[in-house]
A tleap script that builds the chain and sets N, CA, C and O, in Angstrom:
source leaprc.protein.ff14SB
mol = sequence {
  NMET LYS TRP LEU ARG SER GLY LEU ARG ARG
  ASP ILE CYS VAL ILE VAL ALA SER GLU GLY
  THR PRO THR ALA GLN GLU CYS LYS ALA ALA
  LEU GLU SER ARG TYR ASP GLU ARG ILE GLU
  PRO LYS THR PHE TYR GLY ALA LEU GLU THR
  LEU THR ASP THR GLY HIE LEU ALA LYS THR
  ALA ASP GLY ILE HIE ASP ARG TYR GLU LEU
  THR GLY ALA GLY GLU ARG ALA LEU HIE ASP
  HIE TYR ALA TRP VAL THR GLU THR LEU CASP
}
set mol.1.N position { 126.968 109.132 87.902 }
set mol.1.CA position { 127.014 108.991 89.257 }
set mol.1.C position { 127.689 107.516 89.082 }
set mol.1.O position { 127.107 106.604 88.495 }
set mol.2.N position { 129.223 107.368 89.767 }
set mol.2.CA position { 129.384 106.087 90.035 }
set mol.2.C position { 128.967 104.989 90.679 }
set mol.2.O position { 129.488 103.892 90.478 }
set mol.3.N position { 128.038 105.171 91.472 }
set mol.3.CA position { 127.283 104.623 92.511 }
set mol.3.C position { 126.142 103.868 91.757 }
set mol.3.O position { 125.649 102.850 92.243 }
set mol.4.N position { 125.774 104.327 90.690 }
set mol.4.CA position { 124.438 104.295 90.052 }
set mol.4.C position { 125.016 102.681 89.029 }
set mol.4.O position { 124.147 101.868 88.716 }
set mol.5.N position { 126.579 102.417 88.608 }
set mol.5.CA position { 126.870 101.484 88.082 }
set mol.5.C position { 126.317 100.192 88.275 }
set mol.5.O position { 126.128 99.340 87.407 }
set mol.6.N position { 126.061 100.118 89.556 }
set mol.6.CA position { 125.551 98.563 89.996 }
set mol.6.C position { 124.257 98.663 90.765 }
set mol.6.O position { 123.997 99.259 91.811 }
set mol.7.N position { 123.516 97.919 89.967 }
set mol.7.CA position { 122.169 97.526 90.326 }
set mol.7.C position { 122.012 97.256 91.542 }
set mol.7.O position { 121.142 97.872 92.158 }
set mol.8.N position { 122.747 96.343 92.156 }
set mol.8.CA position { 122.904 95.716 93.887 }
set mol.8.C position { 122.822 97.205 94.514 }
set mol.8.O position { 121.863 97.681 95.123 }
set mol.9.N position { 123.894 97.744 94.259 }
set mol.9.CA position { 124.379 99.064 95.151 }
set mol.9.C position { 122.946 99.912 95.285 }
set mol.9.O position { 122.487 100.290 96.363 }
set mol.10.N position { 122.251 100.165 93.818 }
set mol.10.CA position { 120.933 100.810 93.517 }
set mol.10.C position { 119.920 100.258 94.451 }
set mol.10.O position { 119.301 101.140 95.046 }
set mol.11.N position { 119.636 99.239 94.694 }
set mol.11.CA position { 118.841 98.265 95.357 }
set mol.11.C position { 118.984 98.487 96.594 }
set mol.11.O position { 118.153 99.135 97.231 }
set mol.12.N position { 120.036 97.993 97.103 }
set mol.12.CA position { 120.020 98.312 98.458 }
set mol.12.C position { 119.775 99.789 99.210 }
set mol.12.O position { 119.408 100.049 100.355 }
set mol.13.N position { 120.128 100.629 98.099 }
set mol.13.CA position { 119.824 102.057 98.658 }
set mol.13.C position { 117.663 102.183 98.913 }
set mol.13.O position { 116.920 102.749 99.714 }
set mol.14.N position { 117.450 101.141 97.497 }
set mol.14.CA position { 115.799 101.254 97.808 }
set mol.14.C position { 115.374 100.424 98.663 }
set mol.14.O position { 114.278 100.673 99.167 }
set mol.15.N position { 115.935 99.477 98.990 }
set mol.15.CA position { 115.410 98.699 100.199 }
set mol.15.C position { 115.835 99.643 101.739 }
set mol.15.O position { 115.052 99.793 102.677 }
set mol.16.N position { 117.233 100.182 101.677 }
set mol.16.CA position { 117.028 101.167 103.069 }
set mol.16.C position { 116.433 102.341 102.978 }
set mol.16.O position { 116.441 103.119 103.932 }
set mol.17.N position { 115.940 102.577 102.018 }
set mol.17.CA position { 114.849 103.941 102.286 }
set mol.17.C position { 113.635 103.495 102.256 }
set mol.17.O position { 112.788 104.205 102.798 }
set mol.18.N position { 113.246 102.346 101.694 }
set mol.18.CA position { 111.713 101.629 102.126 }
set mol.18.C position { 111.511 101.204 103.607 }
set mol.18.O position { 110.456 101.390 104.213 }
set mol.19.N position { 112.661 100.591 104.159 }
set mol.19.CA position { 112.730 99.901 105.419 }
set mol.19.C position { 112.904 101.084 106.607 }
set mol.19.O position { 112.285 100.946 107.662 }
set mol.20.N position { 113.607 102.029 106.432 }
set mol.20.CA position { 113.942 102.954 107.686 }
set mol.20.C position { 115.182 103.009 107.969 }
set mol.20.O position { 115.912 103.916 107.568 }
set mol.21.N position { 115.593 101.968 108.751 }
set mol.21.CA position { 117.309 101.552 109.452 }
set mol.21.C position { 117.262 100.249 109.395 }
set mol.21.O position { 117.199 99.685 110.487 }
set mol.22.N position { 117.275 99.440 108.237 }
set mol.22.CA position { 117.331 98.067 108.737 }
set mol.22.C position { 118.929 97.586 109.172 }
set mol.22.O position { 119.793 98.457 109.065 }
set mol.23.N position { 119.266 96.475 109.569 }
set mol.23.CA position { 120.466 95.928 109.986 }
set mol.23.C position { 120.836 95.522 108.532 }
set mol.23.O position { 120.130 95.798 107.562 }
set mol.24.N position { 122.025 94.830 108.471 }
set mol.24.CA position { 122.859 94.526 107.370 }
set mol.24.C position { 121.938 93.013 106.851 }
set mol.24.O position { 121.556 92.716 105.719 }
set mol.25.N position { 121.819 92.444 107.821 }
set mol.25.CA position { 121.065 90.627 107.406 }
set mol.25.C position { 119.946 91.252 107.223 }
set mol.25.O position { 119.701 90.897 106.070 }
set mol.26.N position { 118.909 92.070 107.595 }
set mol.26.CA position { 117.452 92.565 107.372 }
set mol.26.C position { 117.470 93.196 105.545 }
set mol.26.O position { 116.558 92.984 104.747 }
set mol.27.N position { 118.554 93.857 105.290 }
set mol.27.CA position { 119.061 94.431 103.904 }
set mol.27.C position { 118.969 93.272 102.848 }
set mol.27.O position { 118.204 93.203 101.886 }
set mol.28.N position { 120.013 92.301 103.290 }
set mol.28.CA position { 120.417 91.217 102.496 }
set mol.28.C position { 119.244 90.412 102.437 }
set mol.28.O position { 118.750 90.238 101.324 }
set mol.29.N position { 118.736 89.916 103.379 }
set mol.29.CA position { 117.358 88.798 103.500 }
set mol.29.C position { 116.006 89.776 102.422 }
set mol.29.O position { 115.377 89.155 101.565 }
set mol.30.N position { 115.821 90.881 102.596 }
set mol.30.CA position { 114.793 91.685 101.543 }
set mol.30.C position { 115.330 91.635 100.192 }
set mol.30.O position { 114.587 91.543 99.215 }
set mol.31.N position { 116.715 91.700 100.094 }
set mol.31.CA position { 116.948 91.832 98.449 }
set mol.31.C position { 116.850 89.904 98.161 }
set mol.31.O position { 116.069 89.485 97.307 }
set mol.32.N position { 117.412 89.275 98.685 }
set mol.32.CA position { 117.419 88.071 98.451 }
set mol.32.C position { 116.010 87.387 98.308 }
set mol.32.O position { 115.875 86.242 97.876 }
set mol.33.N position { 114.822 88.312 98.770 }
set mol.33.CA position { 113.516 87.683 98.383 }
set mol.33.C position { 113.111 88.472 97.531 }
set mol.33.O position { 112.422 87.719 96.843 }
set mol.34.N position { 113.043 89.421 97.091 }
set mol.34.CA position { 113.011 90.095 95.479 }
set mol.34.C position { 113.563 89.615 94.821 }
set mol.34.O position { 112.931 89.386 93.789 }
set mol.35.N position { 115.077 89.082 94.813 }
set mol.35.CA position { 115.708 88.082 93.459 }
set mol.35.C position { 115.451 86.708 93.549 }
set mol.35.O position { 115.876 85.901 92.723 }
set mol.36.N position { 114.873 86.459 94.374 }
set mol.36.CA position { 114.486 85.144 94.872 }
set mol.36.C position { 115.627 83.989 94.574 }
set mol.36.O position { 115.379 82.933 93.992 }
set mol.37.N position { 116.900 84.373 95.068 }
set mol.37.CA position { 118.247 83.842 94.974 }
set mol.37.C position { 119.132 84.371 95.904 }
set mol.37.O position { 119.064 85.575 96.148 }
set mol.38.N position { 119.989 83.640 96.489 }
set mol.38.CA position { 120.911 84.084 97.362 }
set mol.38.C position { 121.911 85.049 96.749 }
set mol.38.O position { 122.336 84.928 95.600 }
set mol.39.N position { 122.329 86.207 97.756 }
set mol.39.CA position { 123.395 86.659 97.206 }
set mol.39.C position { 124.941 86.630 97.986 }
set mol.39.O position { 125.096 86.925 99.172 }
set mol.40.N position { 125.843 86.286 97.222 }
set mol.40.CA position { 127.277 85.877 97.867 }
set mol.40.C position { 127.175 87.246 99.198 }
set mol.40.O position { 126.573 88.311 99.057 }
set mol.41.N position { 127.775 86.900 100.154 }
set mol.41.CA position { 128.163 87.655 101.370 }
set mol.41.C position { 129.170 88.741 100.805 }
set mol.41.O position { 128.983 89.938 101.023 }
set mol.42.N position { 129.983 88.385 100.249 }
set mol.42.CA position { 131.297 89.007 99.922 }
set mol.42.C position { 130.869 90.517 98.946 }
set mol.42.O position { 131.249 91.688 98.975 }
set mol.43.N position { 129.741 89.617 98.004 }
set mol.43.CA position { 129.460 90.508 97.138 }
set mol.43.C position { 128.268 91.699 97.822 }
set mol.43.O position { 128.221 92.876 97.464 }
set mol.44.N position { 127.476 91.149 98.732 }
set mol.44.CA position { 126.555 91.799 99.504 }
set mol.44.C position { 127.110 92.819 100.324 }
set mol.44.O position { 126.462 93.855 100.470 }
set mol.45.N position { 128.266 92.677 100.908 }
set mol.45.CA position { 129.005 93.604 102.134 }
set mol.45.C position { 130.003 94.368 101.529 }
set mol.45.O position { 130.678 95.157 102.190 }
set mol.46.N position { 130.153 94.210 100.365 }
set mol.46.CA position { 131.547 94.925 99.296 }
set mol.46.C position { 130.536 96.267 98.983 }
set mol.46.O position { 130.841 97.456 99.083 }
set mol.47.N position { 129.376 95.739 98.618 }
set mol.47.CA position { 128.459 96.786 98.219 }
set mol.47.C position { 127.791 97.828 99.321 }
set mol.47.O position { 127.430 98.974 99.054 }
set mol.48.N position { 127.716 97.272 100.442 }
set mol.48.CA position { 127.315 98.080 101.602 }
set mol.48.C position { 128.539 99.026 101.679 }
set mol.48.O position { 128.519 100.221 101.381 }
set mol.49.N position { 129.673 98.281 102.147 }
set mol.49.CA position { 130.758 99.028 102.470 }
set mol.49.C position { 130.665 100.458 101.237 }
set mol.49.O position { 130.424 101.628 101.536 }
set mol.50.N position { 130.922 99.939 99.916 }
set mol.50.CA position { 131.105 100.905 98.879 }
set mol.50.C position { 130.063 102.194 99.036 }
set mol.50.O position { 130.361 103.377 98.867 }
set mol.51.N position { 128.854 101.691 99.379 }
set mol.51.CA position { 127.946 102.835 99.882 }
set mol.51.C position { 127.978 103.458 101.113 }
set mol.51.O position { 127.536 104.603 101.214 }
set mol.52.N position { 128.423 102.890 102.036 }
set mol.52.CA position { 129.174 103.594 103.212 }
set mol.52.C position { 130.393 104.574 102.947 }
set mol.52.O position { 130.539 105.592 103.624 }
set mol.53.N position { 131.056 104.301 102.166 }
set mol.53.CA position { 132.415 104.973 101.965 }
set mol.53.C position { 132.066 106.143 101.119 }
set mol.53.O position { 132.457 107.289 101.340 }
set mol.54.N position { 131.324 105.786 100.161 }
set mol.54.CA position { 131.175 107.265 99.490 }
set mol.54.C position { 129.709 108.299 100.094 }
set mol.54.O position { 129.219 109.359 99.704 }
set mol.55.N position { 129.464 107.574 100.938 }
set mol.55.CA position { 128.542 109.119 101.665 }
set mol.55.C position { 127.167 108.620 101.398 }
set mol.55.O position { 126.323 109.326 101.951 }
set mol.56.N position { 126.673 107.609 100.713 }
set mol.56.CA position { 125.402 107.282 100.121 }
set mol.56.C position { 124.365 107.048 101.642 }
set mol.56.O position { 123.367 107.629 102.070 }
set mol.57.N position { 125.301 105.762 102.190 }
set mol.57.CA position { 124.740 105.239 103.594 }
set mol.57.C position { 124.962 105.538 104.624 }
set mol.57.O position { 126.160 105.261 104.573 }
set mol.58.N position { 124.770 106.043 106.002 }
set mol.58.CA position { 125.406 105.945 107.115 }
set mol.58.C position { 125.441 104.693 107.974 }
set mol.58.O position { 124.650 103.853 107.544 }
set mol.59.N position { 126.039 104.346 108.939 }
set mol.59.CA position { 126.076 103.213 109.585 }
set mol.59.C position { 125.798 103.702 111.091 }
set mol.59.O position { 126.461 104.642 111.529 }
set mol.60.N position { 124.841 103.085 111.877 }
set mol.60.CA position { 125.013 103.377 113.296 }
set mol.60.C position { 124.978 101.834 114.073 }
set mol.60.O position { 124.442 100.809 113.654 }
set mol.61.N position { 125.765 102.048 115.390 }
set mol.61.CA position { 125.846 100.708 115.944 }
set mol.61.C position { 124.306 100.850 116.791 }
set mol.61.O position { 123.821 101.848 117.322 }
set mol.62.N position { 123.731 99.371 116.682 }
set mol.62.CA position { 122.792 99.258 117.549 }
set mol.62.C position { 122.979 97.855 118.091 }
set mol.62.O position { 122.638 96.885 117.416 }
set mol.63.N position { 123.604 97.705 119.498 }
set mol.63.CA position { 123.887 96.789 120.288 }
set mol.63.C position { 125.153 96.161 119.339 }
set mol.63.O position { 126.168 96.811 119.089 }
set mol.64.N position { 124.923 94.879 118.892 }
set mol.64.CA position { 125.444 94.228 118.050 }
set mol.64.C position { 125.712 94.255 116.654 }
set mol.64.O position { 126.676 93.889 115.982 }
set mol.65.N position { 124.415 94.877 116.337 }
set mol.65.CA position { 124.401 95.091 114.992 }
set mol.65.C position { 124.321 96.544 114.531 }
set mol.65.O position { 124.007 97.507 115.229 }
set mol.66.N position { 124.749 96.543 112.882 }
set mol.66.CA position { 124.865 97.772 112.434 }
set mol.66.C position { 123.744 98.070 111.707 }
set mol.66.O position { 123.420 97.291 110.811 }
set mol.67.N position { 122.814 99.464 112.014 }
set mol.67.CA position { 121.969 99.939 111.335 }
set mol.67.C position { 122.569 100.651 110.177 }
set mol.67.O position { 123.681 101.170 110.266 }
set mol.68.N position { 121.667 100.696 108.806 }
set mol.68.CA position { 122.125 101.711 107.497 }
set mol.68.C position { 120.995 102.668 107.559 }
set mol.68.O position { 119.967 102.210 108.059 }
set mol.69.N position { 120.973 103.659 107.237 }
set mol.69.CA position { 120.049 104.843 106.797 }
set mol.69.C position { 120.906 105.449 105.662 }
set mol.69.O position { 122.128 105.337 105.558 }
set mol.70.N position { 120.047 106.128 104.802 }
set mol.70.CA position { 120.492 106.560 103.769 }
set mol.70.C position { 120.929 108.297 104.060 }
set mol.70.O position { 120.353 108.915 104.955 }
set mol.71.N position { 121.611 108.719 103.508 }
set mol.71.CA position { 122.366 110.000 103.716 }
set mol.71.C position { 121.395 110.789 102.876 }
set mol.71.O position { 120.523 110.318 102.146 }
set mol.72.N position { 121.755 112.438 103.151 }
set mol.72.CA position { 121.049 113.373 102.127 }
set mol.72.C position { 121.666 113.079 100.801 }
set mol.72.O position { 120.939 112.948 99.817 }
set mol.73.N position { 122.715 112.989 100.730 }
set mol.73.CA position { 123.559 112.278 99.075 }
set mol.73.C position { 122.780 111.357 98.581 }
set mol.73.O position { 122.279 111.522 97.469 }
set mol.74.N position { 122.521 110.124 99.391 }
set mol.74.CA position { 121.777 109.110 98.707 }
set mol.74.C position { 120.499 108.918 98.533 }
set mol.74.O position { 119.996 108.055 97.814 }
set mol.75.N position { 119.845 109.859 99.302 }
set mol.75.CA position { 118.522 110.238 99.091 }
set mol.75.C position { 118.354 110.974 97.829 }
set mol.75.O position { 117.337 110.740 97.177 }
set mol.76.N position { 119.209 111.830 97.391 }
set mol.76.CA position { 119.091 112.736 96.361 }
set mol.76.C position { 119.730 111.859 95.317 }
set mol.76.O position { 119.580 112.516 94.287 }
set mol.77.N position { 120.252 110.932 95.053 }
set mol.77.CA position { 121.072 110.110 94.087 }
set mol.77.C position { 119.643 109.103 93.760 }
set mol.77.O position { 119.319 108.820 92.607 }
set mol.78.N position { 118.899 108.647 94.934 }
set mol.78.CA position { 118.085 107.541 94.322 }
set mol.78.C position { 117.049 108.478 93.918 }
set mol.78.O position { 116.216 107.902 93.217 }
set mol.79.N position { 116.799 109.678 94.096 }
set mol.79.CA position { 115.478 110.250 93.602 }
set mol.79.C position { 115.828 110.837 92.027 }
set mol.79.O position { 115.065 111.014 91.077 }
set mol.80.N position { 117.218 111.050 92.147 }
set mol.80.CA position { 117.725 111.607 90.655 }
set mol.80.C position { 117.459 110.571 89.571 }
set mol.80.O position { 116.885 110.749 88.497 }
set mol.81.N position { 118.117 109.178 90.185 }
set mol.81.CA position { 117.551 107.999 89.455 }
set mol.81.C position { 116.278 107.746 89.417 }
set mol.81.O position { 115.849 107.122 88.447 }
set mol.82.N position { 115.657 108.039 90.139 }
set mol.82.CA position { 114.057 107.737 89.843 }
set mol.82.C position { 113.688 108.821 88.754 }
set mol.82.O position { 113.295 108.458 87.646 }
set mol.83.N position { 113.780 109.764 88.985 }
set mol.83.CA position { 113.737 110.900 88.155 }
set mol.83.C position { 114.005 110.838 86.905 }
set mol.83.O position { 113.212 111.385 86.138 }
set mol.84.N position { 115.225 110.139 86.344 }
set mol.84.CA position { 115.737 109.567 85.003 }
set mol.84.C position { 114.912 108.434 84.369 }
set mol.84.O position { 114.518 108.369 83.205 }
set mol.85.N position { 114.733 107.572 85.350 }
set mol.85.CA position { 113.619 106.265 84.791 }
set mol.85.C position { 112.349 106.720 84.486 }
set mol.85.O position { 111.735 106.462 83.451 }
set mol.86.N position { 112.046 107.262 85.219 }
set mol.86.CA position { 110.501 107.960 85.178 }
set mol.86.C position { 110.007 108.723 83.721 }
set mol.86.O position { 108.983 108.499 83.075 }
set mol.87.N position { 111.391 109.963 83.366 }
set mol.87.CA position { 111.429 110.493 82.478 }
set mol.87.C position { 111.609 109.545 80.884 }
set mol.87.O position { 110.961 109.616 79.840 }
set mol.88.N position { 112.511 108.883 81.192 }
set mol.88.CA position { 113.107 108.059 80.182 }
set mol.88.C position { 111.912 107.035 79.567 }
set mol.88.O position { 111.687 106.789 78.382 }
set mol.89.N position { 111.212 106.514 80.782 }
set mol.89.CA position { 109.785 105.589 80.583 }
set mol.89.C position { 108.573 106.123 79.910 }
set mol.89.O position { 107.687 105.518 79.306 }
set mol.90.N position { 108.749 107.562 80.179 }
set mol.90.CA position { 107.233 108.380 79.629 }
set mol.90.C position { 107.304 108.566 78.184 }
set mol.90.O position { 106.374 109.107 77.585 }
savepdb mol mol.pdb
quit
């Protein structure tokens, strides 16, 4: 699966799955806290756009902010990746 080639895209999906429907800025802040370093906006927003373009995330407007949530395809891909990691490490 092409989306798995990027750890950032994968981690964005993890954050969205755990946070519910975060804004882009909330998601970026959570990742920067996890990575303990700043993520370039161009890099972050490019990954976010790719995930929405490929159907792994859905974007909805909430006032002046966009909120993101996993789609069925995104949830399946994340669970498939988790199963692969679990199987490989066991």
